[in-house]
C-alpha positions as CSV (number, residue, x, y, z in Angstrom):
1,M,114.2,73.1,150.6
2,G,111.0,73.4,148.5
3,N,110.0,73.1,144.9
4,F,113.0,72.8,142.5
5,K,111.7,75.4,140.1
6,E,111.0,77.9,142.9
7,D,114.3,77.2,144.5
8,I,116.3,77.6,141.2
9,A,114.6,81.0,140.8
10,R,116.6,82.2,143.9
11,V,119.9,81.6,142.3
12,R,122.0,84.7,141.7
13,A,125.4,83.0,141.3
14,F,126.8,80.1,139.4
15,V,129.9,78.2,140.6
16,F,131.5,75.4,138.6
17,D,134.2,72.8,138.7
18,V,136.0,72.4,135.2
19,D,137.1,68.9,134.4
20,G,134.1,66.7,134.0
21,V,131.7,69.7,134.1
22,F,132.8,72.2,131.4
23,T,134.7,69.2,129.7
24,D,134.3,65.5,129.3
25,G,137.3,65.1,131.7
26,G,139.8,64.5,129.0
27,I,143.1,66.5,129.1
28,I,145.8,66.7,126.5
29,V,149.2,67.8,127.8
30,T,151.2,69.8,125.4
31,P,155.0,69.5,125.1
32,E,155.3,72.8,126.9
33,G,153.4,71.4,129.9
34,D,150.1,73.2,129.3
35,F,146.7,71.4,129.4
36,V,144.3,71.4,126.5
37,R,140.6,70.8,127.1
38,K,137.7,70.8,124.8
39,Y,134.8,73.1,125.8
40,N,131.2,73.2,124.7
41,A,130.2,76.4,122.9
42,K,126.6,76.2,124.0
43,D,127.7,76.0,127.6
44,G,129.8,79.1,127.0
45,F,127.1,81.0,125.2
46,A,124.6,80.4,128.1
47,L,127.0,81.4,130.8
48,S,128.2,84.5,128.8
49,H,124.5,85.5,128.6
50,A,124.0,85.0,132.3
51,I,127.0,87.2,133.0
52,K,125.6,89.9,130.8
53,K,122.4,89.7,132.7
54,G,124.2,90.3,136.0
55,Y,124.7,86.8,137.4
56,L,127.8,86.2,139.5
57,T,130.1,83.4,138.4
58,A,133.1,81.6,139.7
59,V,135.2,78.6,138.6
60,I,136.8,76.6,141.4
61,T,138.9,73.8,140.1
62,G,141.9,71.7,140.9
63,G,142.8,72.1,137.3
64,R,145.2,74.7,135.9
65,G,146.9,75.9,132.8
66,N,147.1,78.9,130.4
67,C,144.4,77.5,128.1
68,L,142.0,77.1,131.1
69,E,142.6,80.6,132.3
70,A,142.2,82.1,128.7
71,R,138.8,80.4,128.2
72,F,137.3,81.7,131.4
73,R,138.7,85.2,130.9
74,M,137.1,85.1,127.4
75,L,133.7,84.3,129.0
76,G,134.0,87.0,131.6
77,I,134.0,84.8,134.7
78,D,134.0,87.0,137.8
79,K,136.3,84.8,139.8
80,L,138.7,82.0,138.8
81,Y,140.3,79.8,141.4
82,P,142.7,77.4,139.5
83,G,144.8,74.7,141.3
84,C,142.4,74.9,144.3
85,L,142.8,72.2,146.9
86,D,140.2,73.5,149.3
87,K,137.1,74.3,147.3
88,L,134.9,74.9,150.3
89,N,137.0,77.7,151.6
90,K,137.2,79.4,148.1
91,L,133.4,79.0,147.8
92,K,132.9,80.7,151.1
93,E,135.4,83.4,150.2
94,F,133.5,84.1,146.9
95,M,130.1,84.1,148.7
96,A,131.3,86.5,151.5
97,E,132.8,88.8,148.9
98,H,129.4,89.1,147.1
99,D,127.2,88.8,150.2
100,L,125.6,85.6,148.9
101,K,123.4,83.3,151.0
102,P,123.7,79.5,150.3
103,D,120.2,79.4,148.7
104,E,121.4,81.9,146.1
105,V,124.2,79.8,144.8
106,L,124.2,76.9,142.3
107,F,127.3,74.7,142.4
108,M,127.9,72.2,139.7
109,G,130.5,69.5,140.3
110,D,131.1,66.0,139.2
111,D,133.6,64.2,141.5
112,I,134.5,63.7,145.1
113,P,136.3,67.0,145.7
114,D,133.1,68.8,144.8
115,V,130.9,67.0,147.5
116,E,131.9,69.3,150.4
117,P,131.1,72.6,148.6
118,M,128.0,71.2,147.0
119,T,126.5,70.4,150.4
120,Y,127.1,74.0,151.4
121,V,125.0,75.6,148.7
122,G,121.2,75.6,148.2
123,M,121.4,74.4,144.6
124,P,123.9,71.5,144.2
125,V,123.7,70.1,140.7
126,C,125.7,67.7,138.6
127,P,126.2,66.3,135.0
128,A,124.7,62.9,134.1
129,D,128.0,61.1,134.3
130,A,128.9,62.5,137.8
131,A,130.3,60.2,140.4
132,T,127.8,58.3,142.6
133,E,128.7,60.4,145.7
134,V,128.0,63.6,143.8
135,V,124.7,62.4,142.5
136,R,123.6,61.6,146.0
137,V,124.1,65.2,147.2
138,S,122.6,66.8,144.1
139,R,119.2,68.4,143.9
140,Y,119.3,68.0,140.1
141,V,121.2,65.7,137.8
142,S,121.3,67.1,134.3
143,P,120.5,64.6,131.5
144,F,123.7,66.0,129.8
145,K,127.2,64.7,130.5
146,G,130.1,66.9,131.4
147,G,131.3,68.9,128.3
148,E,128.1,68.0,126.5
149,G,125.7,70.8,127.5
150,C,125.2,70.3,131.2
151,I,126.1,73.8,132.0
152,R,123.7,75.2,129.3
153,D,121.0,73.0,130.9
154,V,121.2,74.5,134.4
155,V,122.0,78.1,133.4
156,E,119.1,78.2,130.9
157,Q,116.7,76.6,133.5
158,T,117.8,79.2,136.0
159,L,117.4,82.2,133.7
160,R,114.1,80.9,132.4
161,A,112.8,80.6,136.0
162,R,113.9,84.2,136.7
163,G,112.6,85.6,133.4
164,D,116.1,86.3,132.1
165,W,116.3,83.9,129.2
166,F,115.8,85.0,125.6
167,S,112.5,85.9,124.2
168,P,111.7,86.3,120.4
169,D,111.7,90.1,120.7
170,D,114.9,90.3,122.9
171,P,117.2,92.9,121.4
172,H,120.2,90.7,122.6
173,A,119.1,87.6,120.7
174,D,121.8,88.3,118.1
175,V,124.6,88.0,120.7
176,A,127.7,86.5,119.2
177,S,128.5,82.9,120.1
178,A,130.8,82.2,123.1
């Protein structure tokens, strides 16, 4: 483990939990039994840009629901593992499928089930309001809370470190919002 900016420039894949990372952790249950969550459009825009630039992405979550799956399909997430009770094994499966080394993976989680997979990757990060146990294993704590731009923060930092973020003359600067 070296300098944060040098290490983040090695990241080729982003892996995220959902509740408390993409969202503030609040869930509304519909009468039909689906779960409604509020997502941050800036998080979605940054992640969508990363995907277009060729970064690999996965969502590994204990959460589930049609709305959750629709959101991540819309963004173009490579792998979605909803209702997951063993996040470390799904992480290892994703990494093996794409021949990823731990130092090439950023994992953002916010609560106890995320600690084990976070300690497996080279770039464990968390939102500002993550559980104490998660903060302890994180290389970086975003100043933004879950659902309030923490994903945009780490994706933008990674892409900037690798020279993949937008520049004023970027022909993709007019990309539609996610």
